[in-house]
N, CA, C, O and the ligand as a Tripos MOL2 file, in Angstrom:
@<TRIPOS>MOLECULE
protein
  257   255    65     0     0
PROTEIN
NO_CHARGES

@<TRIPOS>ATOM
      1 N         105.5070  113.5140   96.3320 N.3       1 MET1
      2 CA        106.3980  113.7230   97.4670 C.3       1 MET1
      3 C         107.5850  112.7710   97.3350 C.2       1 MET1
      4 O         107.4150  111.6000   96.9970 O.2       1 MET1
      5 N         108.7660  113.2710   97.5990 N.am      2 THR2
      6 CA        109.9530  112.4310   97.5530 C.3       2 THR2
      7 C         110.4270  112.1330   98.9650 C.2       2 THR2
      8 O         110.6490  113.0380   99.7700 O.2       2 THR2
      9 N         110.5780  110.8410   99.2500 N.am      3 LEU3
     10 CA        111.0700  110.4140  100.5600 C.3       3 LEU3
     11 C         112.5030  109.9250  100.3930 C.2       3 LEU3
     12 O         112.8460  109.3280   99.3720 O.2       3 LEU3
     13 N         113.3230  110.1750  101.3790 N.am      4 GLU4
     14 CA        114.6860  109.6410  101.3480 C.3       4 GLU4
     15 C         114.9760  108.9060  102.6450 C.2       4 GLU4
     16 O         114.8230  109.4500  103.7380 O.2       4 GLU4
     17 N         115.3930  107.6680  102.5010 N.am      5 PHE5
     18 CA        115.7110  106.8360  103.6580 C.3       5 PHE5
     19 C         117.1010  106.2650  103.5140 C.2       5 PHE5
     20 O         117.6910  106.2540  102.4340 O.2       5 PHE5
     21 N         117.6050  105.7900  104.6380 N.am      6 LYS6
     22 CA        118.8140  104.9920  104.6370 C.3       6 LYS6
     23 C         118.4050  103.6060  105.1140 C.2       6 LYS6
     24 O         117.7480  103.4670  106.1450 O.2       6 LYS6
     25 N         118.7930  102.5850  104.3660 N.am      7 ILE7
     26 CA        118.4470  101.2090  104.7250 C.3       7 ILE7
     27 C         119.7450  100.4210  104.8610 C.2       7 ILE7
     28 O         120.2620   99.8910  103.8780 O.2       7 ILE7
     29 N         120.2740  100.3450  106.0980 N.am      8 PRO8
     30 CA        121.6110   99.7590  106.3050 C.3       8 PRO8
     31 C         121.7160   98.2930  105.8820 C.2       8 PRO8
     32 O         122.7940   97.8540  105.4820 O.2       8 PRO8
     33 N         120.6280   97.5270  105.9590 N.am      9 ASN9
     34 CA        120.7390   96.1100  105.5990 C.3       9 ASN9
     35 C         120.3590   95.8280  104.1440 C.2       9 ASN9
     36 O         120.0740   94.6850  103.7890 O.2       9 ASN9
     37 N         120.3540   96.8580  103.3090 N.am     10 MET10
     38 CA        120.1830   96.6840  101.8700 C.3      10 MET10
     39 C         121.5740   96.4360  101.2790 C.2      10 MET10
     40 O         122.3800   97.3590  101.1660 O.2      10 MET10
     41 N         121.8480   95.1800  100.9030 N.am     11 ALA11
     42 CA        123.2210   94.8110  100.5680 C.3      11 ALA11
     43 C         123.5030   94.6750   99.0760 C.2      11 ALA11
     44 O         124.6400   94.8750   98.6490 O.2      11 ALA11
     45 N         122.4970   94.3400   98.2790 N.am     12 CYS12
     46 CA        122.7600   94.0720   96.8630 C.3      12 CYS12
     47 C         121.5480   94.4230   96.0170 C.2      12 CYS12
     48 O         120.5440   94.9230   96.5240 O.2      12 CYS12
     49 N         121.6550   94.1520   94.7040 N.am     13 SER13
     50 CA        120.5630   94.5420   93.8070 C.3      13 SER13
     51 C         119.2920   93.7330   94.0650 C.2      13 SER13
     52 O         118.1930   94.1920   93.7520 O.2      13 SER13
     53 N         119.4340   92.5240   94.6380 N.am     14 ALA14
     54 CA        118.2420   91.7330   94.9850 C.3      14 ALA14
     55 C         117.4660   92.4150   96.1120 C.2      14 ALA14
     56 O         116.2350   92.4130   96.1240 O.2      14 ALA14
     57 N         118.2000   92.9930   97.0500 N.am     15 CYS15
     58 CA        117.5650   93.7600   98.1230 C.3      15 CYS15
     59 C         116.7980   94.9450   97.5250 C.2      15 CYS15
     60 O         115.6700   95.2340   97.9230 O.2      15 CYS15
     61 N         117.4250   95.6140   96.5750 N.am     16 VAL16
     62 CA        116.7930   96.7620   95.9380 C.3      16 VAL16
     63 C         115.4870   96.3380   95.2810 C.2      16 VAL16
     64 O         114.4750   97.0290   95.3950 O.2      16 VAL16
     65 N         115.5130   95.1940   94.5890 N.am     17 THR17
     66 CA        114.3140   94.6900   93.9300 C.3      17 THR17
     67 C         113.2230   94.3750   94.9490 C.2      17 THR17
     68 O         112.0560   94.7040   94.7370 O.2      17 THR17
     69 N         113.6080   93.7320   96.0610 N.am     18 THR18
     70 CA        112.6450   93.3940   97.1040 C.3      18 THR18
     71 C         111.9950   94.6550   97.6780 C.2      18 THR18
     72 O         110.7830   94.7110   97.8830 O.2      18 THR18
     73 N         112.8300   95.6620   97.9300 N.am     19 ILE19
     74 CA        112.3220   96.9190   98.4840 C.3      19 ILE19
     75 C         111.4240   97.6310   97.4730 C.2      19 ILE19
     76 O         110.3640   98.1460   97.8280 O.2      19 ILE19
     77 N         111.8540   97.6540   96.2240 N.am     20 ALA20
     78 CA        111.0610   98.3040   95.1810 C.3      20 ALA20
     79 C         109.7070   97.6230   95.0260 C.2      20 ALA20
     80 O         108.6850   98.2900   94.8580 O.2      20 ALA20
     81 N         109.7020   96.2690   95.0840 N.am     21 ASN21
     82 CA        108.4450   95.5330   94.9770 C.3      21 ASN21
     83 C         107.5320   95.8220   96.1630 C.2      21 ASN21
     84 O         106.3190   95.9490   95.9960 O.2      21 ASN21
     85 N         108.1110   95.9260   97.3680 N.am     22 ALA22
     86 CA        107.3240   96.2090   98.5620 C.3      22 ALA22
     87 C         106.6610   97.5800   98.4580 C.2      22 ALA22
     88 O         105.5230   97.7730   98.8860 O.2      22 ALA22
     89 N         107.3980   98.5260   97.8800 N.am     23 VAL23
     90 CA        106.8550   99.8820   97.7630 C.3      23 VAL23
     91 C         105.7930   99.9460   96.6550 C.2      23 VAL23
     92 O         104.7440  100.5630   96.8360 O.2      23 VAL23
     93 N         106.0680   99.3090   95.5100 N.am     24 THR24
     94 CA        105.0880   99.3730   94.4260 C.3      24 THR24
     95 C         103.8340   98.5580   94.7530 C.2      24 THR24
     96 O         102.7930   98.7410   94.1220 O.2      24 THR24
     97 N         103.9330   97.6550   95.7410 N.am     25 ALA25
     98 CA        102.7410   96.9130   96.1850 C.3      25 ALA25
     99 C         101.7440   97.8450   96.8720 C.2      25 ALA25
    100 O         100.5360   97.6130   96.8120 O.2      25 ALA25
    101 N         102.2400   98.8900   97.5200 N.am     26 ILE26
    102 CA        101.3340   99.8390   98.1840 C.3      26 ILE26
    103 C         101.0760  101.0800   97.3330 C.2      26 ILE26
    104 O         100.1230  101.8190   97.5820 O.2      26 ILE26
    105 N         101.9240  101.3060   96.3310 N.am     27 ASP27
    106 CA        101.7390  102.4520   95.4320 C.3      27 ASP27
    107 C         102.3250  102.0820   94.0750 C.2      27 ASP27
    108 O         103.5340  102.1660   93.8620 O.2      27 ASP27
    109 N         101.4430  101.6690   93.1570 N.am     28 ALA28
    110 CA        101.8810  101.1770   91.8470 C.3      28 ALA28
    111 C         102.6000  102.2590   91.0480 C.2      28 ALA28
    112 O         103.3540  101.9440   90.1270 O.2      28 ALA28
    113 N         102.3790  103.5280   91.3840 N.am     29 THR29
    114 CA        102.9900  104.6170   90.6260 C.3      29 THR29
    115 C         104.3050  105.0910   91.2480 C.2      29 THR29
    116 O         104.9380  106.0180   90.7420 O.2      29 THR29
    117 N         104.7060  104.4600   92.3340 N.am     30 ALA30
    118 CA        105.9180  104.8990   93.0240 C.3      30 ALA30
    119 C         107.1630  104.6750   92.1730 C.2      30 ALA30
    120 O         107.2500  103.7010   91.4250 O.2      30 ALA30
    121 N         108.1120  105.5780   92.2950 N.am     31 ILE31
    122 CA        109.4010  105.4320   91.6220 C.3      31 ILE31
    123 C         110.4580  105.2510   92.7130 C.2      31 ILE31
    124 O         110.6330  106.1020   93.5850 O.2      31 ILE31
    125 N         111.1550  104.1150   92.6370 N.am     32 VAL32
    126 CA        112.1410  103.7940   93.6770 C.3      32 VAL32
    127 C         113.5330  103.8160   93.0750 C.2      32 VAL32
    128 O         113.8050  103.1320   92.0890 O.2      32 VAL32
    129 N         114.4070  104.6030   93.6720 N.am     33 GLU33
    130 CA        115.8190  104.6250   93.2810 C.3      33 GLU33
    131 C         116.6200  104.2530   94.5080 C.2      33 GLU33
    132 O         116.5080  104.9070   95.5450 O.2      33 GLU33
    133 N         117.4300  103.2050   94.4030 N.am     34 ALA34
    134 CA        118.1930  102.7740   95.5650 C.3      34 ALA34
    135 C         119.6010  102.3900   95.1600 C.2      34 ALA34
    136 O         119.8260  101.8290   94.0880 O.2      34 ALA34
    137 N         120.5360  102.6990   96.0260 N.am     35 ASP35
    138 CA        121.9430  102.3640   95.7840 C.3      35 ASP35
    139 C         122.4630  101.5320   96.9460 C.2      35 ASP35
    140 O         122.6530  102.0490   98.0470 O.2      35 ASP35
    141 N         122.6940  100.2370   96.7050 N.am     36 PRO36
    142 CA        123.1650   99.3680   97.8060 C.3      36 PRO36
    143 C         124.5270   99.7990   98.3500 C.2      36 PRO36
    144 O         124.8700   99.4500   99.4800 O.2      36 PRO36
    145 N         125.2950  100.5370   97.5840 N.am     37 LYS37
    146 CA        126.6200  100.9850   98.0540 C.3      37 LYS37
    147 C         126.4880  102.0520   99.1250 C.2      37 LYS37
    148 O         127.1640  101.9940  100.1520 O.2      37 LYS37
    149 N         125.6190  103.0240   98.8890 N.am     38 THR38
    150 CA        125.4540  104.1200   99.8570 C.3      38 THR38
    151 C         124.3350  103.8350  100.8570 C.2      38 THR38
    152 O         124.1900  104.5400  101.8560 O.2      38 THR38
    153 N         123.5270  102.7700  100.5740 N.am     39 LYS39
    154 CA        122.3650  102.3910  101.4020 C.3      39 LYS39
    155 C         121.2460  103.4320  101.3320 C.2      39 LYS39
    156 O         120.3120  103.4090  102.1340 O.2      39 LYS39
    157 N         121.3530  104.3280  100.3790 N.am     40 GLN40
    158 CA        120.3950  105.4210  100.2540 C.3      40 GLN40
    159 C         119.2490  105.0250   99.3190 C.2      40 GLN40
    160 O         119.4740  104.4590   98.2500 O.2      40 GLN40
    161 N         118.0280  105.3300   99.7370 N.am     41 VAL41
    162 CA        116.8550  105.0270   98.9220 C.3      41 VAL41
    163 C         116.0500  106.3000   98.7290 C.2      41 VAL41
    164 O         115.7850  107.0380   99.6790 O.2      41 VAL41
    165 N         115.6700  106.5420   97.4930 N.am     42 LYS42
    166 CA        114.8620  107.7030   97.1710 C.3      42 LYS42
    167 C         113.5580  107.1750   96.5780 C.2      42 LYS42
    168 O         113.5760  106.3960   95.6250 O.2      42 LYS42
    169 N         112.4310  107.6000   97.1420 N.am     43 ILE43
    170 CA        111.1410  107.0870   96.7040 C.3      43 ILE43
    171 C         110.2080  108.2520   96.3940 C.2      43 ILE43
    172 O         109.9460  109.1160   97.2310 O.2      43 ILE43
    173 N         109.7200  108.2390   95.1590 N.am     44 GLU44
    174 CA        108.7360  109.2360   94.7280 C.3      44 GLU44
    175 C         107.3680  108.5660   94.8550 C.2      44 GLU44
    176 O         107.0750  107.6150   94.1300 O.2      44 GLU44
    177 N         106.5290  109.0550   95.7710 N.am     45 THR45
    178 CA        105.2680  108.3740   96.0580 C.3      45 THR45
    179 C         104.2010  109.3340   96.5640 C.2      45 THR45
    180 O         104.5010  110.4270   97.0460 O.2      45 THR45
    181 N         102.9420  108.9010   96.4430 N.am     46 GLN46
    182 CA        101.8120  109.6570   96.9870 C.3      46 GLN46
    183 C         101.4370  109.1450   98.3790 C.2      46 GLN46
    184 O         100.6230  109.7510   99.0760 O.2      46 GLN46
    185 N         102.0440  108.0170   98.7730 N.am     47 GLN47
    186 CA        101.7090  107.4190  100.0690 C.3      47 GLN47
    187 C         102.4220  108.1680  101.1970 C.2      47 GLN47
    188 O         103.5070  108.7170  101.0000 O.2      47 GLN47
    189 N         101.7990  108.1860  102.3870 N.am     48 PRO48
    190 CA        102.4770  108.8370  103.5130 C.3      48 PRO48
    191 C         103.7400  108.0850  103.9310 C.2      48 PRO48
    192 O         103.8630  106.8760  103.7360 O.2      48 PRO48
    193 N         104.6720  108.8410  104.5100 N.am     49 GLU49
    194 CA        105.9630  108.2880  104.8970 C.3      49 GLU49
    195 C         105.8310  107.0530  105.7900 C.2      49 GLU49
    196 O         106.5400  106.0650  105.6020 O.2      49 GLU49
    197 N         104.9090  107.1200  106.7720 N.am     50 ALA50
    198 CA        104.7570  106.0100  107.7200 C.3      50 ALA50
    199 C         104.3470  104.7200  107.0010 C.2      50 ALA50
    200 O         104.8060  103.6320  107.3470 O.2      50 ALA50
    201 N         103.4770  104.8620  105.9930 N.am     51 THR51
    202 CA        102.9950  103.7010  105.2380 C.3      51 THR51
    203 C         104.1350  103.0640  104.4470 C.2      51 THR51
    204 O         104.2520  101.8400  104.3860 O.2      51 THR51
    205 N         104.9690  103.9020  103.8440 N.am     52 VAL52
    206 CA        106.0970  103.4140  103.0560 C.3      52 VAL52
    207 C         107.1140  102.7170  103.9570 C.2      52 VAL52
    208 O         107.6250  101.6470  103.6240 O.2      52 VAL52
    209 N         107.4030  103.3410  105.1100 N.am     53 LYS53
    210 CA        108.3440  102.7380  106.0580 C.3      53 LYS53
    211 C         107.8460  101.3750  106.5300 C.2      53 LYS53
    212 O         108.6170  100.4240  106.6600 O.2      53 LYS53
    213 N         106.5380  101.3030  106.7850 N.am     54 GLN54
    214 CA        105.9070  100.0690  107.2410 C.3      54 GLN54
    215 C         106.0660   98.9640  106.1990 C.2      54 GLN54
    216 O         106.3780   97.8220  106.5380 O.2      54 GLN54
    217 N         105.8480   99.3100  104.9310 N.am     55 ALA55
    218 CA        105.9510   98.3330  103.8450 C.3      55 ALA55
    219 C         107.3820   97.8120  103.7120 C.2      55 ALA55
    220 O         107.5990   96.6230  103.4780 O.2      55 ALA55
    221 N         108.3510   98.7080  103.8610 N.am     56 ILE56
    222 CA        109.7520   98.3200  103.7620 C.3      56 ILE56
    223 C         110.1300   97.4310  104.9500 C.2      56 ILE56
    224 O         110.8310   96.4310  104.7930 O.2      56 ILE56
    225 N         109.6590   97.8080  106.1300 N.am     57 ALA57
    226 CA        109.9370   97.0100  107.3310 C.3      57 ALA57
    227 C         109.3230   95.6190  107.1990 C.2      57 ALA57
    228 O         109.9360   94.6290  107.5990 O.2      57 ALA57
    229 N         108.1060   95.5390  106.6360 N.am     58 ALA58
    230 CA        107.4260   94.2620  106.4660 C.3      58 ALA58
    231 C         108.1780   93.3560  105.4930 C.2      58 ALA58
    232 O         108.0650   92.1320  105.5650 O.2      58 ALA58
    233 N         108.9520   93.9640  104.5780 N.am     59 ALA59
    234 CA        109.7510   93.1900  103.6240 C.3      59 ALA59
    235 C         111.0580   92.7160  104.2570 C.2      59 ALA59
    236 O         111.8270   91.9880  103.6300 O.2      59 ALA59
    237 N         111.3070   93.1290  105.5020 N.am     60 GLY60
    238 CA        112.4820   92.6330  106.2140 C.3      60 GLY60
    239 C         113.6590   93.6030  106.2690 C.2      60 GLY60
    240 O         114.7770   93.2140  106.6100 O.2      60 GLY60
    241 N         113.4030   94.8650  105.9330 N.am     61 TYR61
    242 CA        114.4960   95.8480  105.9250 C.3      61 TYR61
    243 C         114.2990   96.9030  106.9910 C.2      61 TYR61
    244 O         113.1770   97.2870  107.3220 O.2      61 TYR61
    245 N         115.4170   97.3560  107.5140 N.am     62 THR62
    246 CA        115.3980   98.3460  108.5870 C.3      62 THR62
    247 C         115.5560   99.7380  107.9900 C.2      62 THR62
    248 O         116.5440  100.0280  107.3150 O.2      62 THR62
    249 N         114.5800  100.5890  108.2450 N.am     63 VAL63
    250 CA        114.6710  101.9650  107.7780 C.3      63 VAL63
    251 C         115.3200  102.8130  108.8770 C.2      63 VAL63
    252 O         114.7950  102.9260  109.9850 O.2      63 VAL63
    253 N         116.4620  103.4000  108.5470 N.am     64 ALA64
    254 CA        117.1650  104.2170  109.5470 C.3      64 ALA64
    255 C         116.6380  105.6500  109.5170 C.2      64 ALA64
    256 O         117.1020  106.4950  110.2830 O.2      64 ALA64
    257 CU        120.5950   91.7220   98.8000 Cu       65 CU65
@<TRIPOS>BOND
     1     1     2 1
     2     2     3 1
     3     3     4 2
     4     3     5 am
     5     5     6 1
     6     6     7 1
     7     7     8 2
     8     7     9 am
     9     9    10 1
    10    10    11 1
    11    11    12 2
    12    11    13 am
    13    13    14 1
    14    14    15 1
    15    15    16 2
    16    15    17 am
    17    17    18 1
    18    18    19 1
    19    19    20 2
    20    19    21 am
    21    21    22 1
    22    22    23 1
    23    23    24 2
    24    23    25 am
    25    25    26 1
    26    26    27 1
    27    27    28 2
    28    27    29 am
    29    29    30 1
    30    30    31 1
    31    31    32 2
    32    31    33 am
    33    33    34 1
    34    34    35 1
    35    35    36 2
    36    35    37 am
    37    37    38 1
    38    38    39 1
    39    39    40 2
    40    39    41 am
    41    41    42 1
    42    42    43 1
    43    43    44 2
    44    43    45 am
    45    45    46 1
    46    46    47 1
    47    47    48 2
    48    47    49 am
    49    49    50 1
    50    50    51 1
    51    51    52 2
    52    51    53 am
    53    53    54 1
    54    54    55 1
    55    55    56 2
    56    55    57 am
    57    57    58 1
    58    58    59 1
    59    59    60 2
    60    59    61 am
    61    61    62 1
    62    62    63 1
    63    63    64 2
    64    63    65 am
    65    65    66 1
    66    66    67 1
    67    67    68 2
    68    67    69 am
    69    69    70 1
    70    70    71 1
    71    71    72 2
    72    71    73 am
    73    73    74 1
    74    74    75 1
    75    75    76 2
    76    75    77 am
    77    77    78 1
    78    78    79 1
    79    79    80 2
    80    79    81 am
    81    81    82 1
    82    82    83 1
    83    83    84 2
    84    83    85 am
    85    85    86 1
    86    86    87 1
    87    87    88 2
    88    87    89 am
    89    89    90 1
    90    90    91 1
    91    91    92 2
    92    91    93 am
    93    93    94 1
    94    94    95 1
    95    95    96 2
    96    95    97 am
    97    97    98 1
    98    98    99 1
    99    99   100 2
   100    99   101 am
   101   101   102 1
   102   102   103 1
   103   103   104 2
   104   103   105 am
   105   105   106 1
   106   106   107 1
   107   107   108 2
   108   107   109 am
   109   109   110 1
   110   110   111 1
   111   111   112 2
   112   111   113 am
   113   113   114 1
   114   114   115 1
   115   115   116 2
   116   115   117 am
   117   117   118 1
   118   118   119 1
   119   119   120 2
   120   119   121 am
   121   121   122 1
   122   122   123 1
   123   123   124 2
   124   123   125 am
   125   125   126 1
   126   126   127 1
   127   127   128 2
   128   127   129 am
   129   129   130 1
   130   130   131 1
   131   131   132 2
   132   131   133 am
   133   133   134 1
   134   134   135 1
   135   135   136 2
   136   135   137 am
   137   137   138 1
   138   138   139 1
   139   139   140 2
   140   139   141 am
   141   141   142 1
   142   142   143 1
   143   143   144 2
   144   143   145 am
   145   145   146 1
   146   146   147 1
   147   147   148 2
   148   147   149 am
   149   149   150 1
   150   150   151 1
   151   151   152 2
   152   151   153 am
   153   153   154 1
   154   154   155 1
   155   155   156 2
   156   155   157 am
   157   157   158 1
   158   158   159 1
   159   159   160 2
   160   159   161 am
   161   161   162 1
   162   162   163 1
   163   163   164 2
   164   163   165 am
   165   165   166 1
   166   166   167 1
   167   167   168 2
   168   167   169 am
   169   169   170 1
   170   170   171 1
   171   171   172 2
   172   171   173 am
   173   173   174 1
   174   174   175 1
   175   175   176 2
   176   175   177 am
   177   177   178 1
   178   178   179 1
   179   179   180 2
   180   179   181 am
   181   181   182 1
   182   182   183 1
   183   183   184 2
   184   183   185 am
   185   185   186 1
   186   186   187 1
   187   187   188 2
   188   187   189 am
   189   189   190 1
   190   190   191 1
   191   191   192 2
   192   191   193 am
   193   193   194 1
   194   194   195 1
   195   195   196 2
   196   195   197 am
   197   197   198 1
   198   198   199 1
   199   199   200 2
   200   199   201 am
   201   201   202 1
   202   202   203 1
   203   203   204 2
   204   203   205 am
   205   205   206 1
   206   206   207 1
   207   207   208 2
   208   207   209 am
   209   209   210 1
   210   210   211 1
   211   211   212 2
   212   211   213 am
   213   213   214 1
   214   214   215 1
   215   215   216 2
   216   215   217 am
   217   217   218 1
   218   218   219 1
   219   219   220 2
   220   219   221 am
   221   221   222 1
   222   222   223 1
   223   223   224 2
   224   223   225 am
   225   225   226 1
   226   226   227 1
   227   227   228 2
   228   227   229 am
   229   229   230 1
   230   230   231 1
   231   231   232 2
   232   231   233 am
   233   233   234 1
   234   234   235 1
   235   235   236 2
   236   235   237 am
   237   237   238 1
   238   238   239 1
   239   239   240 2
   240   239   241 am
   241   241   242 1
   242   242   243 1
   243   243   244 2
   244   243   245 am
   245   245   246 1
   246   246   247 1
   247   247   248 2
   248   247   249 am
   249   249   250 1
   250   250   251 1
   251   251   252 2
   252   251   253 am
   253   253   254 1
   254   254   255 1
   255   255   256 2
@<TRIPOS>SUBSTRUCTURE
     1 MET1         2 RESIDUE 1 A MET
     2 THR2         6 RESIDUE 1 A THR
     3 LEU3        10 RESIDUE 1 A LEU
     4 GLU4        14 RESIDUE 1 A GLU
     5 PHE5        18 RESIDUE 1 A PHE
     6 LYS6        22 RESIDUE 1 A LYS
     7 ILE7        26 RESIDUE 1 A ILE
     8 PRO8        30 RESIDUE 1 A PRO
     9 ASN9        34 RESIDUE 1 A ASN
    10 MET10       38 RESIDUE 1 A MET
    11 ALA11       42 RESIDUE 1 A ALA
    12 CYS12       46 RESIDUE 1 A CYS
    13 SER13       50 RESIDUE 1 A SER
    14 ALA14       54 RESIDUE 1 A ALA
    15 CYS15       58 RESIDUE 1 A CYS
    16 VAL16       62 RESIDUE 1 A VAL
    17 THR17       66 RESIDUE 1 A THR
    18 THR18       70 RESIDUE 1 A THR
    19 ILE19       74 RESIDUE 1 A ILE
    20 ALA20       78 RESIDUE 1 A ALA
    21 ASN21       82 RESIDUE 1 A ASN
    22 ALA22       86 RESIDUE 1 A ALA
    23 VAL23       90 RESIDUE 1 A VAL
    24 THR24       94 RESIDUE 1 A THR
    25 ALA25       98 RESIDUE 1 A ALA
    26 ILE26      102 RESIDUE 1 A ILE
    27 ASP27      106 RESIDUE 1 A ASP
    28 ALA28      110 RESIDUE 1 A ALA
    29 THR29      114 RESIDUE 1 A THR
    30 ALA30      118 RESIDUE 1 A ALA
    31 ILE31      122 RESIDUE 1 A ILE
    32 VAL32      126 RESIDUE 1 A VAL
    33 GLU33      130 RESIDUE 1 A GLU
    34 ALA34      134 RESIDUE 1 A ALA
    35 ASP35      138 RESIDUE 1 A ASP
    36 PRO36      142 RESIDUE 1 A PRO
    37 LYS37      146 RESIDUE 1 A LYS
    38 THR38      150 RESIDUE 1 A THR
    39 LYS39      154 RESIDUE 1 A LYS
    40 GLN40      158 RESIDUE 1 A GLN
    41 VAL41      162 RESIDUE 1 A VAL
    42 LYS42      166 RESIDUE 1 A LYS
    43 ILE43      170 RESIDUE 1 A ILE
    44 GLU44      174 RESIDUE 1 A GLU
    45 THR45      178 RESIDUE 1 A THR
    46 GLN46      182 RESIDUE 1 A GLN
    47 GLN47      186 RESIDUE 1 A GLN
    48 PRO48      190 RESIDUE 1 A PRO
    49 GLU49      194 RESIDUE 1 A GLU
    50 ALA50      198 RESIDUE 1 A ALA
    51 THR51      202 RESIDUE 1 A THR
    52 VAL52      206 RESIDUE 1 A VAL
    53 LYS53      210 RESIDUE 1 A LYS
    54 GLN54      214 RESIDUE 1 A GLN
    55 ALA55      218 RESIDUE 1 A ALA
    56 ILE56      222 RESIDUE 1 A ILE
    57 ALA57      226 RESIDUE 1 A ALA
    58 ALA58      230 RESIDUE 1 A ALA
    59 ALA59      234 RESIDUE 1 A ALA
    60 GLY60      238 RESIDUE 1 A GLY
    61 TYR61      242 RESIDUE 1 A TYR
    62 THR62      246 RESIDUE 1 A THR
    63 VAL63      250 RESIDUE 1 A VAL
    64 ALA64      254 RESIDUE 1 A ALA
    65 CU65       257 GROUP 0 **** ****
């Protein structure tokens, strides 16, 4: 399943790394593509959307 979120407080590549690590912590097979310029994040994962959003929020990012 592919999830697409907007994360307004994702500002740079370090943010992308933090978010990617948060997602792979709950799903080691997840593929995270994020662009700090557009704030758009695309995540290929088997985890439910709520779980992924929770993990991103726990890392300190706001999922819009
Ligand atoms: Cu950053």
